[in-house]
N, C-alpha and C positions, 0 to 999 in steps of 0.2 A: 581145359582151357588153360593156354601159359598167361600167369599174373605175377608181374614184376614189382616192386616198388624203392622208392626215394622216403628214406626215415631220417629226417635232417631234425638235430636239433636245435632250439630257437636259441643260439647263444652267440650269434652274429651275423659275420659275412659267410655268403659261398665259395669255399674255396676251391680254385683252378679244378685240383685233383676230384673234389665232389659234383661239379659239373661232367668232368669228365666221365666218372660212374654212372651219374644219371643220365648220361647221354647213351651209354652201354644198356639201361636196366631201356630205356625209352626206344632207342631205336630195337632191339630186341624182342620187345614186346611189340612194336609197328607191323614190323617184319613177320612177326608169327601171328597176327590178326590178335593179339593178346591185351591182355591191360593191365595200363603204367595207373600205379597208385602212389600218391602222397599221403605219407602217415608222418605225426609228428611226435618225437622222441622227447617229453619234458619233463624227463623224471627226476632231474636235477634241479630241481627249482632253484636254487642258488644259484647256478651258471646262466640261469635263462634271463633274456634282455627283452626289455620292451619295446615292442615294433618290429623287432627283427622278424620276427614268421611272413610277416606281410612284406617285409623287404625283401624275406627270399623266396618268394611266390612271385613278385614282380620280377625278381632276377630271373626267373625258369622262363615264363614270358616274356621274357624280350629274349631268350634265347629259343622260344619257338618250342617248349617243352611244354603241353599243356595235360592237365592231369584225364585221363579218363573217370578217376574214383580219388574219392578220400579228399584230403583238405585242400582248398583253393581260393582264387579271387572269381568274385563278379561284378558288376558293376553297381556299387549302392544305389537308393532309392532316391530321389529331388535332388541329383548333384552330391551327393553326400562323399561321392570316391568312392573306391575298392572298397570290398569286405569280404573278410575270410567268412566261407562256408565250408558245411561238409557233406557230400554228397556221397551215396552208394549205400548199400544192404549190408557192410561188415563193420557200420561205425558203434561206437566213435572213434576214427580215425586219430584222438590226441590222448597220449598216453597218461596224462595225467587226469580223466575222463575214463580210464579203464580199471583204478585200482581196485573195485572188487573182484575183476573178474583177475587179475595178479593173483589177491587174497585167496580165491579159490580155488585154484590149479597150486599156489604153495600147498594148500593146507592137505590136496589130492598127496602131495610130494611125500609130507607129514604122516599122513596117516598108512601111507605104503612103506615107510623107512627108508626114500630116497632123497629123504632131508631130515634137518634135524635142527632144535633151537640152540644157540650159542648166546652166553651172557657175558663175555669177554668185555671188560672193558680196555677203551685208548691206551690207557699205560699197559697194560695186561697184554695187550696184544704187541706195542712195541718192543717189552722186554724181553718176549719170546722171539721178535724181529733181530732183537740185538743179541740173542743167546746163539742164535742161527748162524748169523754173521759169524761171531765169537768161534763158533764150530766150523766154519768154513764150509756149510751145508743148505743146501736149496733153501729160501726165505718161501715157505707154504705153512697154512694154518695147520697144527698139529692139532686132531682133533680128540688124541691118545691123553692129552696132559692140560688141556686150554677147560676151562670152565663150558660147559655143553652139556645137553641134553643125554650124551652119551657115556659122557663121565660123572655125571650127578646123579642122584637115587631119583623116583619117581616121587618123592615127596618133596624134595629140594627144589624139583621141575617144575612143580606144581604152586609150590609157595614163588617163585621166582614171576611166573605169569601172571600169577595173581597180584604182583605188588607191578608198582611203578620202574622195576628193574629195567634200563634197555636189555634187547635182543634181538637179533637177525634170526634169519633163517639161514642156513647154509646147505647148499648141495652135499651130498654123501655118495665122493668117490669111492668106485670100487677098489680094493686095494692091489688087483693087477689085472693084468690082460690088456688088451689094445684098444683102438679107435682108429677106423679107417674109413676114409671115403672118395670117390672118385670124383676129382675136382676137374672142368672142362679145361682149364687153363695151366694145371698144373700134371694133371692125372694122380693115378693112385696116390695118395697121403696118407701113411701111417704115422699115430702117436702113442708112447707107451702112459698110458693110466696113471704111473706115476710121476708123470709131469705137470701133472693136473692138479690144481689147487682146489680145497671146497672151496669154493666162490660162494660169495652171498648172493643169495636171491632173493629175500627182501630186506632190506636196510630196517635201521632201528626207527625210523621217519615214518614205517609204512609204505614207503611207496620203492618199486622192483628197483631190481641194478639193471642194467642194459641186458645182463644175458636171460635173467628169467624174462622180461618182458621182451625181448624180440623172439623168445621161441611162442610165446604163449599168442603174439600177435599173428605172426607168420604165419602158426597155422590156422588161428581162429578165423585169418582171410583169405587162406585158401592160394597162400604166395606158393608158385611152382618154381620161381628162381630166385635164389639169392645171388644177386652182382652187386663184389664191393670188392674194396681195394686190399689187396693182400700182407696188409700188416694184421688185418682181421683172420689171418687163418691160424692162427694159432687161439684163437675163441674158439673155431669151429669145434673140437671135439669138446668141449666143455658143454655147446648148443646139441650137439648126436648123443652126449648121455642122456641130456634133459629131454630130448625126443625119444630115445630105447625109456627113458622110465613111466616115460606118459601112454607109451606104446602108440606115438604118434609114427606115421611115416615122413620123415625129414623132404626139405626142398633140393634142389639140384643144386649145387655151388660151383662158382666160378667166380678166383679171388683174382683180381686184375691187376699189373704191376703199378706199382709209383711213381707219380711223376718228378724227377729229381731236377737240380739243381746242374748247371752243369761241371762243375766240383764229385756230382754223382751223389751229394749228399740230398735230402729228401727237401722236397721243396717248401719252402718257409720263408718269412717275410725279411729276415735277415739279409735276403741278397736280393730283395727284388719286391713286386708285386703278386701276393699269392691271392687275392680277392679279386671275386668275377666283375665285383662294384669297380674295381680301381681301372680295369681295361675299360668297362663300358662309359666312364668319367674322360675318359684317354679318349673316348672317340673312335676305338674300336669297331666296328660293325658284328653285330649277332653271327651274322653268316661266316664271315671269314675265322672268326673266334671258334665257334661250333666244330667249323669244316679242321681246323689246325686241332685240336684238343680230341676229337675223334681220333687221327693218326699219333694220336701219343700212343703208344701202344697198339693201335689195329694199324695192319694195311691190310688192303685186297691186293697182292699179289699182282696189280699192274701200273702202268706207270701213271694213270690217272692220278691228279691230286686236288685237281678244283671239282666240288662234290656240292650238288643241292641236298638239300633234308630228302626230298623221295628217292635221291640216287645213292644216300645214305642209308637208307630201311630197304633198298632194293640190296644191296650188295654186304652189307652188315652181317657178320658172324662172331659166334663168340670163337669157335675154330681158328680164328685168323690172329686173335691177340696175343700177342708176345705174353712170354714167361718175365721178362729181361725191362728193369726199369728204363722209363723214356725220357731224355732229357728234353726241360721245358727250352726252345729256340728261338730267342727272341727276335733274332733275325727272321727266322722262316714264320713268324707268325705276321714281321711286317709285311711281307709277301705276298703272304694271301691278302694282308687287310687292302694292300696298293691291288691288287686284282681287282679285290671285290668293290672297289671303287671305281674303277676304271670302266665297271659294265654295271652297276647304278644306275638305271633310269633316273632323267633328269629331275623329275618331279619325288622322284623318292632322295634322291641327294639333297635336294632344297628342305623337304619335311625333316630329312636326319640332321640335316646339318645348322637349322636354324639353332636349337637347342643351345648351340655352343655359339651365338654369337650375342647371345641377349644380354652380357656384361660385357661386353667390349664397347669401348668409351664411342665409336663413331654410331655403332646402331641406333641410337636412338634416335639422332639427328637424321638418319636414312631410312625408318621402320616404313614411315610411311609408301616409300618407292619403293622399298622391297617386298612390303604388303602388296600393292596395287600390281606390280609388276613382275610377280613370279615366273616367269619366264625369260626376263633380263635378268633377275637374278641367279637364277641356272646357268644362264650362260659366263655372268661373272666365276660361279662356281668351276664351272668348266675351265678356267683358267689353268685351274691350278691344281687341278682334279687328279692329277697323273703325274703332279710334282712333289704330291705330297703324302705321308704316310697313313695318319690319321684324320677323322672329321674335326680334333679338336685344334689342327694345326692351320685349318683355312682360315681362319680369322685373319691371323696376322700374314699369312700368304697373300690375301688378297683383299688389304686394307689398303693397298696405294692405290686401288681401284676409287676408294671413299675419300682418301688423304694423301694427296701425291705431300713423300716424304722429301724434307730438304738433303739435296745434292749439291757435290763442288762440280764445278766447269771441267774439270780436269777428269768426270767421271764419265762424257761427254766425247771423250776422244777416243776410237776404236783403239783395239790394243799396237795394230798395226799403224797407226796413222798421229796423227796430234791435234792438238785443242787450235791451232789455227785452220785445218783442214776442217774440222766441224763446224769452224766458226763460218768455212766458207758454203760448206756442203747444205746446212742445217736450214740457213735460211731461202734457199734457191728450194728444198723439198717444199717449205711451209710455203712457199707460194704457187706451186705444183696443185698441193693438197688443195687450197682455196679455191681450186678451181672445177673441184669436183659438188655431185650433186646430191643430194640427200640419200637417193636411190643406186647411189655407184658406191656410196661408202657403206662397203661389207669385204669381207675376208676376201674371197674370189677377187673382187673386181681390184680392189687393193694391190693384190700381192701382183695382179697382172698388169695395169698399169703402171704402179710404182716402177715394177720390174723391166717394165720398157724404157721409161723415161729415165734409169739409170743405167742403161746400157747404151740409150742414145747419149748420155749426158760422157761415156764412158768412164764413170765411177765404178770403183768394185764397192760390191754387195757390202760388204762391212764396213766401209768408208759409210756408206751414207743410211744402214738400218741400224747400225749401232745406236749415232746420237737421236735417230729417231724413237730405240725402243727406248733409250735412257729418258729422255723427254718426257716419253707417255708414261712410262713407270714410276724412275725416279731411283730406279734401282739396277745393282751390278748385274744381277742374277734375276732373269722374268719372262715369261713368256715372249712369243712372238713378238713386232710392234703390229702386223695386219691383226692378230688376234684381240690385242689389246686396244686399239682403235675402233673397231669393230664395236666392242664392248664399252666402250666410253662415248661412242657417237662421236657427232663430226664434230658440232659445236665444243665439247671439252677437251678433244687430240689437239683441235688448233691450239686451243685455249693453253695448253699444258706445253704444245712445240713453241708457241711464242715465248712462254717463259722460259725456255731451252736458249732458246736464240737470245732470249735477253742477258741468261748468267754466262753467256760467252760473252758478250760485250760487241753483240756486232748491230 
């Protein structure tokens, strides 16, 4: 069975690039009826951030990524909120709880001669690197000159191990040869072992390095496919050497392209938002971000761009992932979001938009009406849903429905007309509208009857509808007057038109 994994470090937010790679892992597992696992790599204790794990799991859930196994969230008891749990037969799934396994397998490598103890101090290692830089040679651990199990006598090693002297465990890389593997994205990839350092496997604090832990965990958890960014491709030969030393079969690798800034540099917060949470807070829909991100480096080979999650699962394949880096195009993301906003069911639009209204000044005043008239609030949002880019823009966009802004009378004049013309037409239109019944106060009836009235009076459409729209919205740019009038209702609409008439001095 195919088994993939997302293995984040709880050091902060979820990077856009990590979300894309996670989606590839998730889609690949789902398409092949496999298992998607979340494992936590927290062996770098100094960088771990309190609450980061819960935040990352919530971000995955927001994006619709639910693990089959490993670390996940489940509802707490008695309304306590979500809590982190571990589920599956290969746990624990948090590396800091697996230290005994790493020590066990490190000892296997020591016993078989594939690893050795090193006792160098930080000062000695710095001096080694400075010497290598001065000689303009590659900076890597020189096991022939440094203080380690290979250069010291057995008696010296025994004494050091029995003392409080700091020590690490390093991999003994072969002196010659090649390491090669077939990458699903990049094809056959070959490395000369002379380019590979004797990397540290167990640090002086007893915790494993990434290289040691990832190999042990992937093997013990029966991971079949490792999908990760191609900035990790240089680490793969180190991992393959460990697989060889243990006599284990390695997983299949797929190194996917990085997401880049417009200038082709690596995506970083120096040039814009890189955290998934940032886009969530700005009101991007999860469906839009997921659709956009998957297309950063993957192409189905068709003209189709809008995909549901089920469609992505059906069409996704690693063979269609590009080798080249994908540029993060914010304009394209905005296009996706606008398309998804247009198609979102109205009740879903209301529930997703509400959190963005909680802190706006007018919400508290109108909260009872919004809460009791969900359908009406949906019609309010519909006024602007096709004119905004994100959910976060909706409160400001529909603010005029709740609070008519102040405006100058000149705004009531159509661009091809005059204030005097508006002063004549708007009161007449108001008188006509006062004859409507509540049943007729809807977009279709207003459009039909007002259209007939304009034609009968011989007015141009712009000269009549411009001042009507501005009186209703108080804005130079807004939805059409019929849509606004229907949402406001007859009483509020006539009240606003009267205010417009008064401002014209009629």
